[in-house]
PAKOLVO-722196 format. One record per atom (N, C-alpha, C): residue in three letters; atom name; x, y, z. Coordinates in nm, 3 decimals. Example, Ala and Ser with C-alpha at 12.3 -4.5 7.8 and 13.67 -1.06 7.14 Angstrom:
<atoms>
atom aa=ALA; at=N; u=1.319; v=-0.569; w=0.780
atom aa=ALA; at=CA; u=1.230; v=-0.450; w=0.780
atom aa=ALA; at=C; u=1.320; v=-0.330; w=0.780
atom aa=SER; at=N; u=1.285; v=-0.225; w=0.708
atom aa=SER; at=CA; u=1.367; v=-0.106; w=0.714
atom aa=SER; at=C; u=1.290; v=0.003; w=0.787
</atoms>
This chain:
<atoms>
atom aa=UNK; at=N; u=0.091; v=-0.116; w=0.001
atom aa=UNK; at=CA; u=-0.001; v=-0.004; w=-0.009
atom aa=UNK; at=C; u=0.090; v=0.129; w=0.001
atom aa=UNK; at=N; u=0.036; v=0.233; w=-0.072
atom aa=UNK; at=CA; u=0.108; v=0.363; w=-0.061
atom aa=UNK; at=C; u=0.026; v=0.473; w=-0.066
atom aa=UNK; at=N; u=0.068; v=0.584; w=-0.013
atom aa=UNK; at=CA; u=-0.009; v=0.707; w=-0.015
atom aa=UNK; at=C; u=0.069; v=0.821; w=-0.096
atom aa=UNK; at=N; u=-0.008; v=0.912; w=-0.163
atom aa=UNK; at=CA; u=0.051; v=1.027; w=-0.235
atom aa=UNK; at=C; u=-0.006; v=1.154; w=-0.179
atom aa=UNK; at=N; u=0.082; v=1.242; w=-0.143
atom aa=UNK; at=CA; u=0.022; v=1.376; w=-0.083
atom aa=UNK; at=C; u=0.105; v=1.485; w=-0.151
atom aa=UNK; at=N; u=0.033; v=1.588; w=-0.199
atom aa=UNK; at=CA; u=0.103; v=1.701; w=-0.255
atom aa=UNK; at=C; u=0.111; v=1.815; w=-0.150
atom aa=UNK; at=N; u=0.239; v=1.852; w=-0.115
atom aa=UNK; at=CA; u=0.275; v=1.943; w=-0.024
atom aa=UNK; at=C; u=0.302; v=2.069; w=-0.094
atom aa=UNK; at=N; u=0.328; v=2.188; w=-0.018
atom aa=UNK; at=CA; u=0.360; v=2.312; w=-0.087
atom aa=UNK; at=C; u=0.485; v=2.301; w=-0.166
atom aa=UNK; at=N; u=0.590; v=2.242; w=-0.121
atom aa=UNK; at=CA; u=0.715; v=2.237; w=-0.211
atom aa=UNK; at=C; u=0.761; v=2.091; w=-0.245
atom aa=UNK; at=N; u=0.673; v=1.995; w=-0.229
atom aa=UNK; at=CA; u=0.708; v=1.857; w=-0.270
atom aa=UNK; at=C; u=0.585; v=1.769; w=-0.280
atom aa=UNK; at=N; u=0.620; v=1.655; w=-0.346
atom aa=UNK; at=CA; u=0.516; v=1.549; w=-0.345
atom aa=UNK; at=C; u=0.567; v=1.439; w=-0.254
atom aa=UNK; at=N; u=0.480; v=1.385; w=-0.168
atom aa=UNK; at=CA; u=0.530; v=1.290; w=-0.067
atom aa=UNK; at=C; u=0.459; v=1.154; w=-0.095
atom aa=UNK; at=N; u=0.538; v=1.056; w=-0.117
atom aa=UNK; at=CA; u=0.490; v=0.919; w=-0.134
atom aa=UNK; at=C; u=0.534; v=0.841; w=-0.017
atom aa=UNK; at=N; u=0.442; v=0.768; w=0.053
atom aa=UNK; at=CA; u=0.471; v=0.682; w=0.162
atom aa=UNK; at=C; u=0.452; v=0.538; w=0.131
atom aa=UNK; at=N; u=0.539; v=0.452; w=0.140
atom aa=UNK; at=CA; u=0.527; v=0.313; w=0.106
atom aa=UNK; at=C; u=0.510; v=0.237; w=0.246
atom aa=UNK; at=N; u=0.400; v=0.161; w=0.251
atom aa=UNK; at=CA; u=0.373; v=0.086; w=0.377
atom aa=UNK; at=C; u=0.394; v=-0.059; w=0.352
atom aa=UNK; at=N; u=0.477; v=-0.120; w=0.427
atom aa=UNK; at=CA; u=0.497; v=-0.265; w=0.423
atom aa=UNK; at=C; u=0.377; v=-0.346; w=0.481
atom aa=UNK; at=N; u=0.324; v=-0.431; w=0.393
atom aa=UNK; at=CA; u=0.206; v=-0.500; w=0.435
atom aa=UNK; at=C; u=0.229; v=-0.649; w=0.421
atom aa=UNK; at=N; u=0.147; v=-0.734; w=0.477
atom aa=UNK; at=CA; u=0.156; v=-0.878; w=0.458
atom aa=UNK; at=C; u=0.213; v=-0.949; w=0.569
atom aa=UNK; at=N; u=0.275; v=-1.063; w=0.541
atom aa=UNK; at=CA; u=0.325; v=-1.156; w=0.650
atom aa=UNK; at=C; u=0.453; v=-1.068; w=0.714
atom aa=UNK; at=N; u=0.470; v=-1.099; w=0.844
atom aa=UNK; at=CA; u=0.582; v=-1.047; w=0.918
atom aa=UNK; at=C; u=0.716; v=-1.113; w=0.883
atom aa=UNK; at=N; u=0.828; v=-1.068; w=0.908
atom aa=UNK; at=CA; u=0.847; v=-0.937; w=0.981
atom aa=UNK; at=C; u=0.830; v=-0.825; w=0.883
atom aa=UNK; at=N; u=0.763; v=-0.715; w=0.922
atom aa=UNK; at=CA; u=0.744; v=-0.606; w=0.842
atom aa=UNK; at=C; u=0.842; v=-0.497; w=0.874
atom aa=UNK; at=N; u=0.876; v=-0.419; w=0.767
atom aa=UNK; at=CA; u=0.971; v=-0.306; w=0.783
atom aa=UNK; at=C; u=0.894; v=-0.179; w=0.813
atom aa=UNK; at=N; u=0.963; v=-0.074; w=0.861
atom aa=UNK; at=CA; u=0.914; v=0.058; w=0.879
atom aa=UNK; at=C; u=0.870; v=0.121; w=0.743
atom aa=UNK; at=N; u=0.778; v=0.214; w=0.744
atom aa=UNK; at=CA; u=0.734; v=0.293; w=0.629
atom aa=UNK; at=C; u=0.850; v=0.357; w=0.563
atom aa=UNK; at=N; u=0.851; v=0.375; w=0.435
atom aa=UNK; at=CA; u=0.951; v=0.445; w=0.363
atom aa=UNK; at=C; u=0.883; v=0.572; w=0.304
atom aa=UNK; at=N; u=0.942; v=0.684; w=0.327
atom aa=UNK; at=CA; u=0.881; v=0.809; w=0.281
atom aa=UNK; at=C; u=0.974; v=0.871; w=0.181
atom aa=UNK; at=N; u=0.919; v=0.906; w=0.058
atom aa=UNK; at=CA; u=0.999; v=0.964; w=-0.052
atom aa=UNK; at=C; u=0.946; v=1.104; w=-0.074
atom aa=UNK; at=N; u=1.022; v=1.197; w=-0.068
atom aa=UNK; at=CA; u=0.995; v=1.342; w=-0.087
atom aa=UNK; at=C; u=1.052; v=1.387; w=-0.228
atom aa=UNK; at=N; u=0.963; v=1.420; w=-0.318
atom aa=UNK; at=CA; u=1.007; v=1.469; w=-0.444
atom aa=UNK; at=C; u=1.009; v=1.617; w=-0.455
atom aa=UNK; at=N; u=1.117; v=1.678; w=-0.444
atom aa=UNK; at=CA; u=1.133; v=1.830; w=-0.464
atom aa=UNK; at=C; u=1.171; v=1.866; w=-0.604
atom aa=UNK; at=N; u=1.181; v=1.990; w=-0.641
atom aa=UNK; at=CA; u=1.209; v=2.031; w=-0.768
atom aa=UNK; at=C; u=1.360; v=1.995; w=-0.806
atom aa=UNK; at=N; u=1.447; v=1.991; w=-0.710
atom aa=UNK; at=CA; u=1.592; v=1.969; w=-0.743
atom aa=UNK; at=C; u=1.637; v=1.831; w=-0.697
atom aa=UNK; at=N; u=1.569; v=1.762; w=-0.621
atom aa=UNK; at=CA; u=1.618; v=1.635; w=-0.571
atom aa=UNK; at=C; u=1.503; v=1.546; w=-0.510
atom aa=UNK; at=N; u=1.532; v=1.422; w=-0.482
atom aa=UNK; at=CA; u=1.437; v=1.334; w=-0.418
atom aa=UNK; at=C; u=1.510; v=1.278; w=-0.290
atom aa=UNK; at=N; u=1.440; v=1.272; w=-0.168
atom aa=UNK; at=CA; u=1.487; v=1.218; w=-0.053
atom aa=UNK; at=C; u=1.407; v=1.098; w=-0.023
atom aa=UNK; at=N; u=1.484; v=0.993; w=0.039
atom aa=UNK; at=CA; u=1.419; v=0.871; w=0.083
atom aa=UNK; at=C; u=1.448; v=0.853; w=0.232
atom aa=UNK; at=N; u=1.341; v=0.839; w=0.304
atom aa=UNK; at=CA; u=1.365; v=0.832; w=0.462
atom aa=UNK; at=C; u=1.292; v=0.705; w=0.515
atom aa=UNK; at=N; u=1.364; v=0.647; w=0.617
atom aa=UNK; at=CA; u=1.296; v=0.537; w=0.684
atom aa=UNK; at=C; u=1.352; v=0.533; w=0.829
atom aa=UNK; at=N; u=1.260; v=0.517; w=0.919
atom aa=UNK; at=CA; u=1.291; v=0.509; w=1.058
atom aa=UNK; at=C; u=1.366; v=0.372; w=1.090
atom aa=UNK; at=N; u=1.483; v=0.387; w=1.165
atom aa=UNK; at=CA; u=1.557; v=0.268; w=1.194
atom aa=UNK; at=C; u=1.535; v=0.247; w=1.350
atom aa=UNK; at=N; u=1.460; v=0.146; w=1.385
atom aa=UNK; at=CA; u=1.442; v=0.120; w=1.535
atom aa=UNK; at=C; u=1.567; v=0.084; w=1.604
atom aa=UNK; at=N; u=1.657; v=0.033; w=1.542
atom aa=UNK; at=CA; u=1.783; v=-0.009; w=1.609
atom aa=UNK; at=C; u=1.855; v=0.114; w=1.659
atom aa=UNK; at=N; u=1.858; v=0.222; w=1.590
atom aa=UNK; at=CA; u=1.920; v=0.340; w=1.629
atom aa=UNK; at=C; u=1.828; v=0.446; w=1.681
atom aa=UNK; at=N; u=1.692; v=0.434; w=1.670
atom aa=UNK; at=CA; u=1.596; v=0.529; w=1.705
atom aa=UNK; at=C; u=1.606; v=0.658; w=1.634
atom aa=UNK; at=N; u=1.652; v=0.650; w=1.505
atom aa=UNK; at=CA; u=1.674; v=0.755; w=1.418
atom aa=UNK; at=C; u=1.609; v=0.741; w=1.283
atom aa=UNK; at=N; u=1.573; v=0.849; w=1.217
atom aa=UNK; at=CA; u=1.533; v=0.840; w=1.071
atom aa=UNK; at=C; u=1.653; v=0.859; w=0.979
atom aa=UNK; at=N; u=1.678; v=0.759; w=0.899
atom aa=UNK; at=CA; u=1.783; v=0.759; w=0.809
atom aa=UNK; at=C; u=1.732; v=0.821; w=0.683
atom aa=UNK; at=N; u=1.809; v=0.911; w=0.618
atom aa=UNK; at=CA; u=1.778; v=0.977; w=0.494
atom aa=UNK; at=C; u=1.889; v=0.978; w=0.395
atom aa=UNK; at=N; u=1.846; v=0.956; w=0.271
atom aa=UNK; at=CA; u=1.944; v=0.973; w=0.159
atom aa=UNK; at=C; u=1.878; v=1.066; w=0.055
atom aa=UNK; at=N; u=1.965; v=1.134; w=-0.022
atom aa=UNK; at=CA; u=1.923; v=1.238; w=-0.122
atom aa=UNK; at=C; u=1.971; v=1.188; w=-0.246
atom aa=UNK; at=N; u=1.888; v=1.188; w=-0.346
atom aa=UNK; at=CA; u=1.922; v=1.156; w=-0.487
atom aa=UNK; at=C; u=1.894; v=1.266; w=-0.578
atom aa=UNK; at=N; u=1.982; v=1.283; w=-0.673
atom aa=UNK; at=CA; u=1.953; v=1.384; w=-0.788
atom aa=UNK; at=C; u=1.854; v=1.308; w=-0.873
atom aa=UNK; at=N; u=1.786; v=1.388; w=-0.962
atom aa=UNK; at=CA; u=1.702; v=1.318; w=-1.060
atom aa=UNK; at=C; u=1.772; v=1.239; w=-1.162
atom aa=UNK; at=N; u=1.899; v=1.261; w=-1.183
atom aa=UNK; at=CA; u=1.978; v=1.179; w=-1.272
atom aa=UNK; at=C; u=2.007; v=1.044; w=-1.202
atom aa=UNK; at=N; u=2.031; v=1.046; w=-1.069
atom aa=UNK; at=CA; u=2.057; v=0.923; w=-0.991
atom aa=UNK; at=C; u=1.923; v=0.845; w=-0.992
atom aa=UNK; at=N; u=1.817; v=0.907; w=-0.974
atom aa=UNK; at=CA; u=1.685; v=0.845; w=-0.965
atom aa=UNK; at=C; u=1.650; v=0.779; w=-1.102
atom aa=UNK; at=N; u=1.678; v=0.844; w=-1.209
atom aa=UNK; at=CA; u=1.660; v=0.791; w=-1.344
atom aa=UNK; at=C; u=1.742; v=0.665; w=-1.364
atom aa=UNK; at=N; u=1.871; v=0.673; w=-1.313
atom aa=UNK; at=CA; u=1.964; v=0.558; w=-1.337
atom aa=UNK; at=C; u=1.911; v=0.439; w=-1.244
atom aa=UNK; at=N; u=1.858; v=0.469; w=-1.128
atom aa=UNK; at=CA; u=1.806; v=0.365; w=-1.031
atom aa=UNK; at=C; u=1.692; v=0.295; w=-1.100
atom aa=UNK; at=N; u=1.604; v=0.375; w=-1.159
atom aa=UNK; at=CA; u=1.471; v=0.317; w=-1.219
atom aa=UNK; at=C; u=1.520; v=0.229; w=-1.340
atom aa=UNK; at=N; u=1.613; v=0.268; w=-1.421
atom aa=UNK; at=CA; u=1.670; v=0.193; w=-1.528
atom aa=UNK; at=C; u=1.730; v=0.064; w=-1.479
atom aa=UNK; at=N; u=1.817; v=0.067; w=-1.373
atom aa=UNK; at=CA; u=1.897; v=-0.038; w=-1.316
atom aa=UNK; at=C; u=1.806; v=-0.153; w=-1.278
atom aa=UNK; at=N; u=1.685; v=-0.119; w=-1.230
atom aa=UNK; at=CA; u=1.597; v=-0.229; w=-1.177
atom aa=UNK; at=C; u=1.562; v=-0.333; w=-1.289
atom aa=UNK; at=N; u=1.565; v=-0.289; w=-1.411
atom aa=UNK; at=CA; u=1.529; v=-0.384; w=-1.519
atom aa=UNK; at=C; u=1.655; v=-0.429; w=-1.605
atom aa=UNK; at=N; u=1.770; v=-0.407; w=-1.565
atom aa=UNK; at=CA; u=1.892; v=-0.447; w=-1.638
atom aa=UNK; at=C; u=1.977; v=-0.556; w=-1.569
atom aa=UNK; at=N; u=2.043; v=-0.640; w=-1.655
atom aa=UNK; at=CA; u=2.132; v=-0.733; w=-1.591
atom aa=UNK; at=C; u=2.266; v=-0.674; w=-1.531
atom aa=UNK; at=N; u=2.331; v=-0.755; w=-1.461
atom aa=UNK; at=CA; u=2.461; v=-0.713; w=-1.404
atom aa=UNK; at=C; u=2.548; v=-0.645; w=-1.507
atom aa=UNK; at=N; u=2.618; v=-0.539; w=-1.478
atom aa=UNK; at=CA; u=2.704; v=-0.468; w=-1.575
atom aa=UNK; at=C; u=2.719; v=-0.326; w=-1.534
atom aa=UNK; at=N; u=2.792; v=-0.257; w=-1.623
atom aa=UNK; at=CA; u=2.810; v=-0.102; w=-1.609
atom aa=UNK; at=C; u=2.747; v=-0.036; w=-1.714
atom aa=UNK; at=N; u=2.669; v=0.065; w=-1.680
atom aa=UNK; at=CA; u=2.579; v=0.134; w=-1.790
atom aa=UNK; at=C; u=2.595; v=0.294; w=-1.782
atom aa=UNK; at=N; u=2.567; v=0.351; w=-1.884
atom aa=UNK; at=CA; u=2.551; v=0.502; w=-1.890
atom aa=UNK; at=C; u=2.431; v=0.523; w=-1.978
atom aa=UNK; at=N; u=2.329; v=0.596; w=-1.918
atom aa=UNK; at=CA; u=2.211; v=0.624; w=-2.001
atom aa=UNK; at=C; u=2.233; v=0.739; w=-2.083
atom aa=UNK; at=N; u=2.192; v=0.728; w=-2.212
atom aa=UNK; at=CA; u=2.207; v=0.844; w=-2.302
atom aa=UNK; at=C; u=2.072; v=0.920; w=-2.318
atom aa=UNK; at=N; u=2.062; v=1.046; w=-2.292
atom aa=UNK; at=CA; u=1.940; v=1.116; w=-2.291
atom aa=UNK; at=C; u=1.858; v=1.108; w=-2.427
atom aa=UNK; at=N; u=1.732; v=1.088; w=-2.424
atom aa=UNK; at=CA; u=1.656; v=1.076; w=-2.546
atom aa=UNK; at=C; u=1.613; v=1.220; w=-2.585
atom aa=UNK; at=N; u=1.647; v=1.252; w=-2.714
atom aa=UNK; at=CA; u=1.627; v=1.384; w=-2.751
atom aa=UNK; at=C; u=1.476; v=1.431; w=-2.758
atom aa=UNK; at=N; u=1.391; v=1.325; w=-2.773
atom aa=UNK; at=CA; u=1.240; v=1.349; w=-2.780
atom aa=UNK; at=C; u=1.181; v=1.373; w=-2.643
atom aa=UNK; at=N; u=1.247; v=1.336; w=-2.540
atom aa=UNK; at=CA; u=1.184; v=1.353; w=-2.400
atom aa=UNK; at=C; u=1.239; v=1.480; w=-2.332
atom aa=UNK; at=N; u=1.172; v=1.542; w=-2.233
atom aa=UNK; at=CA; u=1.218; v=1.651; w=-2.167
atom aa=UNK; at=C; u=1.336; v=1.622; w=-2.080
atom aa=UNK; at=N; u=1.429; v=1.707; w=-2.068
atom aa=UNK; at=CA; u=1.555; v=1.681; w=-1.985
atom aa=UNK; at=C; u=1.529; v=1.685; w=-1.831
atom aa=UNK; at=N; u=1.431; v=1.762; w=-1.791
atom aa=UNK; at=CA; u=1.394; v=1.776; w=-1.650
atom aa=UNK; at=C; u=1.270; v=1.694; w=-1.605
atom aa=UNK; at=N; u=1.289; v=1.576; w=-1.533
atom aa=UNK; at=CA; u=1.176; v=1.495; w=-1.508
atom aa=UNK; at=C; u=1.085; v=1.564; w=-1.408
atom aa=UNK; at=N; u=1.138; v=1.671; w=-1.343
atom aa=UNK; at=CA; u=1.062; v=1.741; w=-1.228
atom aa=UNK; at=C; u=0.970; v=1.836; w=-1.296
atom aa=UNK; at=N; u=0.983; v=1.859; w=-1.422
atom aa=UNK; at=CA; u=0.910; v=1.964; w=-1.485
atom aa=UNK; at=C; u=0.759; v=1.937; w=-1.511
atom aa=UNK; at=N; u=0.727; v=1.800; w=-1.502
atom aa=UNK; at=CA; u=0.587; v=1.757; w=-1.507
atom aa=UNK; at=C; u=0.544; v=1.763; w=-1.654
atom aa=UNK; at=N; u=0.628; v=1.788; w=-1.755
atom aa=UNK; at=CA; u=0.580; v=1.781; w=-1.886
atom aa=UNK; at=C; u=0.579; v=1.647; w=-1.956
</atoms>
């Protein structure tokens, strides 16, 4: 299950772990104009861990999920917009 909320300066997606245990803490993704942050509470340290990805890194991650082992460089498609945050 997941939720989507539109805030003033970002879109927030929360991924909820469901099903058989053991379940993990919710993952919160904040999509800002310049970057994306991924946050998850770590009960072992009692802290929220956060990583920040550029849109280029996010694009590479999305592509990597469907590719076999190897080293890759994505080439921009001239027909698509350069800025994925533009909403075009």
